[in-house]
ZABAPA-375737 format. One record per residue (C-alpha): x, y, z. Coordinates in pm, whole numbers, plus 50000, padded with zeros to 5 digits. Last residue first. Layout:
BEGIN
+-------+-------+-------+
:     x :     y :     z :
+-------+-------+-------+
:     X :     Y :     Z :
...
+-------+-------+-------+
! end
This chain:
BEGIN
+-------+-------+-------+
:     x :     y :     z :
+-------+-------+-------+
: 92222 : 29484 : 13974 :
: 92170 : 29648 : 14314 :
: 92535 : 29685 : 14411 :
: 92603 : 29852 : 14079 :
: 92380 : 30148 : 14166 :
: 92297 : 30305 : 13829 :
: 92311 : 30680 : 13768 :
: 92163 : 30845 : 13461 :
: 92251 : 31192 : 13334 :
: 91989 : 31415 : 13175 :
: 91861 : 31593 : 12862 :
: 91934 : 31303 : 12621 :
: 92153 : 31380 : 12316 :
: 92506 : 31239 : 12338 :
: 92426 : 31050 : 12656 :
: 92629 : 30973 : 12967 :
: 92558 : 30690 : 13208 :
: 92710 : 30708 : 13555 :
: 92775 : 30362 : 13698 :
: 92783 : 30366 : 14074 :
: 92996 : 30180 : 14327 :
: 93226 : 30472 : 14402 :
: 93271 : 30581 : 14038 :
: 93223 : 30393 : 13711 :
: 93168 : 30590 : 13389 :
: 92947 : 30428 : 13125 :
: 92944 : 30633 : 12806 :
: 92730 : 30715 : 12500 :
: 92382 : 30599 : 12604 :
: 92116 : 30723 : 12361 :
: 91838 : 30662 : 12616 :
: 91841 : 30531 : 12973 :
: 91491 : 30514 : 13124 :
: 91255 : 30366 : 12863 :
: 91521 : 30315 : 12598 :
: 91315 : 30063 : 12395 :
: 91507 : 29775 : 12552 :
: 91718 : 29901 : 12844 :
: 92003 : 29656 : 12884 :
: 92295 : 29584 : 13119 :
: 92560 : 29332 : 13012 :
: 92804 : 29094 : 13175 :
: 93154 : 28950 : 13129 :
: 93194 : 28986 : 12752 :
: 93532 : 28858 : 12633 :
: 93779 : 29130 : 12533 :
: 94076 : 28978 : 12714 :
: 94069 : 29244 : 12988 :
: 93715 : 29123 : 13057 :
: 93442 : 29325 : 12893 :
: 93153 : 29499 : 13067 :
: 92864 : 29571 : 12835 :
: 92624 : 29865 : 12831 :
: 92321 : 29858 : 12602 :
: 92054 : 30114 : 12524 :
: 91781 : 30026 : 12274 :
: 91585 : 30299 : 12105 :
: 91502 : 30173 : 11756 :
: 91637 : 30400 : 11479 :
: 91339 : 30529 : 11278 :
: 91335 : 30869 : 11447 :
: 91703 : 30909 : 11361 :
: 91610 : 30908 : 10990 :
: 91394 : 31216 : 11033 :
: 91679 : 31400 : 11206 :
: 91924 : 31306 : 10932 :
: 91689 : 31426 : 10661 :
: 91499 : 31185 : 10440 :
: 91435 : 31152 : 10065 :
: 91776 : 31171 : 09899 :
: 91923 : 31028 : 10215 :
: 91722 : 30708 : 10182 :
: 91795 : 30681 : 09810 :
: 92170 : 30683 : 09868 :
: 92139 : 30424 : 10144 :
: 91945 : 30201 : 09905 :
: 92228 : 30226 : 09650 :
: 92480 : 30131 : 09917 :
: 92323 : 29785 : 09953 :
: 92589 : 29566 : 10116 :
: 92576 : 29746 : 10452 :
: 92199 : 29799 : 10426 :
: 92101 : 29474 : 10600 :
: 92375 : 29506 : 10863 :
: 92263 : 29861 : 10943 :
: 91894 : 29760 : 10955 :
: 91964 : 29484 : 11207 :
: 91668 : 29247 : 11235 :
: 91600 : 29011 : 11523 :
: 91745 : 28711 : 11696 :
: 92003 : 28852 : 11707 :
: 91968 : 29226 : 11756 :
: 92238 : 29459 : 11621 :
: 92216 : 29731 : 11884 :
: 92195 : 30107 : 11919 :
: 92311 : 30345 : 12194 :
: 92615 : 30138 : 12290 :
: 92840 : 30192 : 12592 :
: 93153 : 29986 : 12657 :
: 93281 : 29933 : 13011 :
: 93628 : 29780 : 13033 :
: 93812 : 29523 : 13243 :
: 94025 : 29544 : 13554 :
: 93736 : 29469 : 13790 :
: 93694 : 29839 : 13873 :
: 93594 : 29906 : 13513 :
: 93790 : 30121 : 13271 :
: 93607 : 30331 : 13012 :
: 93520 : 30290 : 12643 :
: 93306 : 30547 : 12463 :
: 93082 : 30459 : 12167 :
: 93037 : 30103 : 12047 :
: 92773 : 30005 : 11790 :
: 92586 : 29697 : 11902 :
: 92616 : 29321 : 11955 :
: 92993 : 29340 : 11891 :
: 93140 : 29163 : 11589 :
: 93502 : 29224 : 11683 :
: 93709 : 29246 : 11999 :
: 94068 : 29358 : 12056 :
: 94162 : 29360 : 11688 :
: 94528 : 29425 : 11611 :
: 94792 : 29692 : 11564 :
: 95162 : 29693 : 11653 :
: 95362 : 30014 : 11683 :
: 95501 : 29918 : 12022 :
: 95480 : 29541 : 12072 :
: 95791 : 29516 : 12290 :
: 95676 : 29793 : 12520 :
: 95488 : 30112 : 12440 :
: 95205 : 30247 : 12221 :
: 95033 : 29926 : 12109 :
: 94716 : 30004 : 11911 :
: 94402 : 29798 : 11966 :
: 94078 : 29801 : 11766 :
: 93726 : 29767 : 11903 :
: 93438 : 29646 : 11685 :
: 93092 : 29729 : 11554 :
: 93231 : 29830 : 11211 :
: 93064 : 30172 : 11199 :
: 93160 : 30241 : 11560 :
: 93532 : 30171 : 11556 :
: 93605 : 30188 : 11930 :
: 93974 : 30246 : 11998 :
: 94174 : 30068 : 12268 :
: 94519 : 30205 : 12347 :
: 94817 : 29989 : 12441 :
: 95110 : 29975 : 12682 :
: 94957 : 30208 : 12939 :
: 94982 : 29939 : 13207 :
: 94612 : 29982 : 13296 :
: 94526 : 29991 : 12923 :
: 94448 : 30329 : 12770 :
: 94091 : 30394 : 12653 :
: 93951 : 30577 : 12350 :
: 93591 : 30589 : 12224 :
: 93525 : 30736 : 11876 :
: 93650 : 30589 : 11551 :
: 93399 : 30636 : 11266 :
: 93550 : 30398 : 11010 :
: 93927 : 30394 : 11056 :
: 94168 : 30439 : 10765 :
: 94429 : 30581 : 11005 :
: 94617 : 30471 : 11315 :
: 94901 : 30628 : 11514 :
: 94903 : 30975 : 11358 :
: 95137 : 31207 : 11549 :
: 95067 : 31552 : 11693 :
: 95364 : 31748 : 11827 :
: 95359 : 31994 : 12116 :
: 95707 : 31867 : 12221 :
: 95614 : 31858 : 12589 :
: 95238 : 31789 : 12573 :
: 95287 : 31512 : 12317 :
: 94965 : 31462 : 12125 :
: 94887 : 31118 : 11984 :
: 94631 : 31050 : 11712 :
: 94380 : 30780 : 11623 :
: 94224 : 30845 : 11283 :
: 93902 : 30846 : 11081 :
: 93880 : 30857 : 10700 :
: 93729 : 30512 : 10637 :
: 93391 : 30614 : 10491 :
: 93093 : 30413 : 10612 :
: 92840 : 30639 : 10440 :
: 92572 : 30552 : 10692 :
: 92779 : 30638 : 10999 :
: 92933 : 30951 : 10852 :
: 92598 : 31079 : 10724 :
: 92440 : 31011 : 11064 :
: 92727 : 31198 : 11232 :
: 92652 : 31516 : 11037 :
: 92641 : 31750 : 11338 :
: 92974 : 31598 : 11446 :
: 93151 : 31714 : 11130 :
: 93211 : 31504 : 10819 :
: 93512 : 31494 : 10586 :
: 93824 : 31453 : 10803 :
: 93638 : 31200 : 11013 :
: 93617 : 31051 : 11363 :
: 93923 : 31231 : 11494 :
: 94029 : 31025 : 11792 :
: 94252 : 31112 : 12084 :
: 94557 : 30994 : 12273 :
: 94716 : 31247 : 12506 :
: 95075 : 31193 : 12617 :
: 95277 : 31361 : 12894 :
: 95015 : 31382 : 13170 :
: 95215 : 31149 : 13396 :
: 94918 : 30912 : 13422 :
: 94876 : 30899 : 13046 :
: 94578 : 31078 : 12892 :
: 94264 : 30954 : 12718 :
: 94057 : 31110 : 12443 :
: 93725 : 31114 : 12260 :
: 93573 : 31282 : 11954 :
: 93747 : 31537 : 11736 :
: 93529 : 31561 : 11425 :
: 93676 : 31772 : 11145 :
: 94049 : 31756 : 11208 :
: 94196 : 31854 : 10873 :
: 94418 : 31633 : 10662 :
: 94763 : 31734 : 10533 :
: 94955 : 31521 : 10781 :
: 94765 : 31692 : 11064 :
: 94581 : 32010 : 10964 :
: 94589 : 32309 : 11203 :
: 94252 : 32486 : 11241 :
: 94131 : 32193 : 11453 :
: 94346 : 32334 : 11729 :
: 94542 : 32115 : 11970 :
: 94644 : 32232 : 12318 :
: 94407 : 32522 : 12389 :
: 94424 : 32640 : 12749 :
: 94111 : 32715 : 12954 :
: 94085 : 32862 : 13305 :
: 93777 : 32729 : 13484 :
: 93922 : 32825 : 13822 :
: 93889 : 32495 : 14008 :
: 93882 : 32228 : 13737 :
: 94156 : 32405 : 13533 :
: 94077 : 32308 : 13175 :
: 94320 : 32165 : 12920 :
: 94182 : 32168 : 12567 :
: 94185 : 31948 : 12256 :
: 94017 : 32064 : 11935 :
: 93754 : 32320 : 11831 :
: 93481 : 32135 : 11644 :
: 93430 : 31806 : 11830 :
: 93574 : 31937 : 12155 :
: 93799 : 31689 : 12335 :
: 93852 : 31792 : 12697 :
: 94139 : 31742 : 12939 :
: 94081 : 31824 : 13304 :
: 94339 : 31887 : 13575 :
: 94398 : 31718 : 13907 :
: 94763 : 31610 : 13865 :
: 94637 : 31254 : 13823 :
: 94451 : 31349 : 13507 :
: 94076 : 31398 : 13468 :
: 93922 : 31309 : 13133 :
: 93651 : 31447 : 12905 :
: 93533 : 31322 : 12565 :
: 93263 : 31531 : 12393 :
: 93258 : 31908 : 12429 :
: 93062 : 32067 : 12142 :
: 93179 : 32410 : 12034 :
: 92986 : 32735 : 12009 :
: 93135 : 32827 : 11672 :
: 93093 : 32493 : 11491 :
: 92789 : 32399 : 11706 :
: 92555 : 32685 : 11618 :
: 92374 : 32504 : 11335 :
: 92330 : 32203 : 11565 :
: 92130 : 32426 : 11800 :
: 92186 : 32555 : 12154 :
: 92464 : 32809 : 12133 :
: 92509 : 33168 : 12012 :
: 92768 : 33209 : 12147 :
: 93146 : 33153 : 12164 :
: 93359 : 32845 : 12205 :
: 93522 : 32664 : 12497 :
: 93294 : 32747 : 12788 :
: 93398 : 32694 : 13148 :
: 93287 : 32583 : 13496 :
: 92911 : 32613 : 13458 :
: 92722 : 32516 : 13772 :
: 92569 : 32204 : 13919 :
: 92435 : 32107 : 14258 :
: 92396 : 31767 : 14422 :
: 92698 : 31812 : 14644 :
: 92918 : 31890 : 14343 :
: 92851 : 31884 : 13970 :
: 93079 : 32094 : 13746 :
: 92973 : 32168 : 13389 :
: 93190 : 32230 : 13083 :
: 92965 : 32417 : 12843 :
: 92921 : 32412 : 12465 :
: 92542 : 32406 : 12445 :
: 92535 : 32030 : 12392 :
: 92692 : 31966 : 12731 :
: 93027 : 31865 : 12877 :
: 93076 : 31676 : 13204 :
: 93250 : 31704 : 13540 :
: 93182 : 31516 : 13864 :
: 93318 : 31616 : 14204 :
: 93360 : 31345 : 14468 :
: 93732 : 31312 : 14414 :
: 93812 : 31450 : 14071 :
: 93558 : 31296 : 13835 :
: 93519 : 31258 : 13463 :
: 93213 : 31234 : 13240 :
: 93118 : 31200 : 12874 :
: 92823 : 31282 : 12648 :
: 92621 : 31508 : 12878 :
: 92370 : 31582 : 12598 :
: 92153 : 31851 : 12753 :
: 92187 : 31882 : 13130 :
: 91905 : 32078 : 13297 :
: 91596 : 31896 : 13168 :
: 91659 : 31604 : 13400 :
: 91928 : 31687 : 13652 :
: 91975 : 31318 : 13741 :
: 91779 : 31022 : 13608 :
: 91781 : 30711 : 13822 :
: 91899 : 30374 : 13695 :
: 91694 : 30058 : 13758 :
: 91585 : 30070 : 13393 :
: 91944 : 29986 : 13301 :
: 91885 : 29639 : 13446 :
: 91600 : 29549 : 13212 :
: 91739 : 29227 : 13065 :
: 91849 : 29082 : 12732 :
: 92096 : 28789 : 12755 :
: 92440 : 28918 : 12652 :
: 92635 : 28724 : 12919 :
: 92457 : 28409 : 12799 :
: 92234 : 28495 : 12507 :
: 92183 : 28777 : 12258 :
: 92340 : 28579 : 11974 :
: 92634 : 28749 : 11808 :
: 92564 : 28947 : 11489 :
: 92606 : 28756 : 11161 :
: 92933 : 28854 : 11002 :
: 92955 : 29200 : 10847 :
: 93042 : 29331 : 10499 :
: 93069 : 29690 : 10385 :
: 93020 : 29862 : 10047 :
: 93082 : 30233 : 10095 :
: 92809 : 30494 : 10075 :
: 92868 : 30814 : 09876 :
: 92664 : 31062 : 10081 :
: 92472 : 31385 : 10019 :
: 92256 : 31211 : 09756 :
: 92177 : 31418 : 09450 :
: 91817 : 31457 : 09342 :
: 91724 : 31377 : 08983 :
: 91657 : 31004 : 08984 :
: 91503 : 30962 : 09330 :
: 91306 : 31286 : 09295 :
: 91169 : 31182 : 08958 :
: 91072 : 30842 : 09095 :
: 90880 : 31011 : 09374 :
: 90718 : 31265 : 09141 :
: 90599 : 30980 : 08913 :
: 90490 : 30750 : 09195 :
: 90214 : 30959 : 09351 :
: 90025 : 31055 : 09035 :
: 90084 : 30708 : 08893 :
: 89930 : 30549 : 09201 :
: 89632 : 30783 : 09184 :
: 89576 : 30692 : 08821 :
+-------+-------+-------+
! end
């Protein structure tokens, strides 16, 4: 009788409630073995936390000389110099501080410094901006209010800029979901993301790649002949040739990663750092891989659980890998259970240190590469 009393309302909810997502059927190969260069370790636990409780969600970083810049969850561009931090600029308008406020407040994600000592920022809700790193003056370059090829920019994510400052390459993770609904986007698996190019002279935006599933991290090659794009939902990195003999060509740079890639940044060895805030353990159990061919279960999950509740069930496991320029894994740094470094979104190398950004943790981490 007790079982019936509990089950009837549950079954009724499953049948009658609408799911907020329409999950796609996806297929993945078995995740790579966590061995060799991917052997689990505790190296990320050697990192130190900086400005704990003062920086909320410093997702991405850039530096000009010894000055570090990052964006925070309350819509600020922050400048860190000589161990002190202060607000350089804000892109949106208050109130700020909650996910409900994000569309008006703004949410700076990707940030880059160009060779002419200016900052470029991708704001998830507002678009692409140029920010003077000394005065804080802000100029809007691309507005999310202007559709591109008939599709709106709903989730501007990361960017990179050519050395001459002429071209900006950036991702729009979805034309349907906003940043505050990233769990819906990830679990639905919809292929409505794009890689775009903005020409600072002509002011034109061009679509270079479409049909991407949650594209986020962007990185130009050292020769600026191709752009790497992390495709988070598919645990892979795509490549788009933007100059040279292969211009216009598309291929896979690396597939079947051991986790879900976020931002990509250059390493001093000529390769690339890739940050991952969740992994596909092997040996072990990957919930995402398990559910990928069971969209009906995903529907039920979101009928019963909120995004925030679901996030509590995602195992904390931070992983940073360094890839050779061929895409082969060179080495990896782990923090099983996210004891020190949690929800890692970017690994930014500077002067022998690896600065670890996070899309939700209230701190930066800094890892001394000479000690690992």
